N, C-alpha and C positions, 0 to 999 in steps of 0.2 A: 938690960933689954935690948934686943937688937932692932934698930931703926932701918927701915927698907923705905926707899923712895917711892912714892906712889906712880905707877905707869899705867893706870887706866884712867878714862875719862868718865863722867857721872852716867852717860848712856850705857857704857859698857859694864859699870857696876850695877845699874839698876836691872840690865838684861840678866846677868849673872845671878842677881837675888831672884828674879822672877823664874830663871830655870831652875833654880834649887828648890823653890817652892813647888813648882809642877813636877820634879821628880820625887819629892817627898809625898806629895799627892798621889802619884802613881803607885807608890809602894803602900801608902797607908789604906787608901780606898780601893786599890785594886787587888787581884789575887797572886800578887808578887811576894810571897813570903819564904821563898828559897835562896839559892845563891845568887841569883840575878837580883832580887830585892836588896841583898846585903850590898852588892857593888852599886846599885842605884843610891843607897843611903850613903856610902862612901863617896861617890862622885857629887852627890848634893851637898855633902859637907865641904867638899873640896871648893865647889862653887860658891858657896855661902862664904867661906874664910876669905876668898879672893874678893868677893863682893864687898865685905865689909872693910877688908884692910885696903883695899885699893892697889894691891900689888899682885901682879901675875908672873909667877916663875918662868912660864912658857914666854912671855914677852921679854923678860929679862934674858933668857938663853939665846933668843934671836937678836937681841939689842935693839928693840923696838920700845919708843915711848908715845903712848896716845894721851898723856895727861895734859898736854898743851892744846888739844884738838877741840875743847869745849866750845871755842867761839865759832866753829862751823854749825852748832847746834842752836844758836841764838838768833 
């Protein structure tokens, strides 16, 4: 199994989880059952996977680590 270092703080993870639920809600309860709905489901899955794992590939590509910034929210 590939181990990745977490690079997101808890607030970022919660925000991604909430965004993924909102996107899924838009598709399920809204009139989006076409190609746009498919892309929203895909984007929601990516946000959900990043929120659960704590690893963001975009943060890795720009060499940023927000995992140590939790002390600013306490």
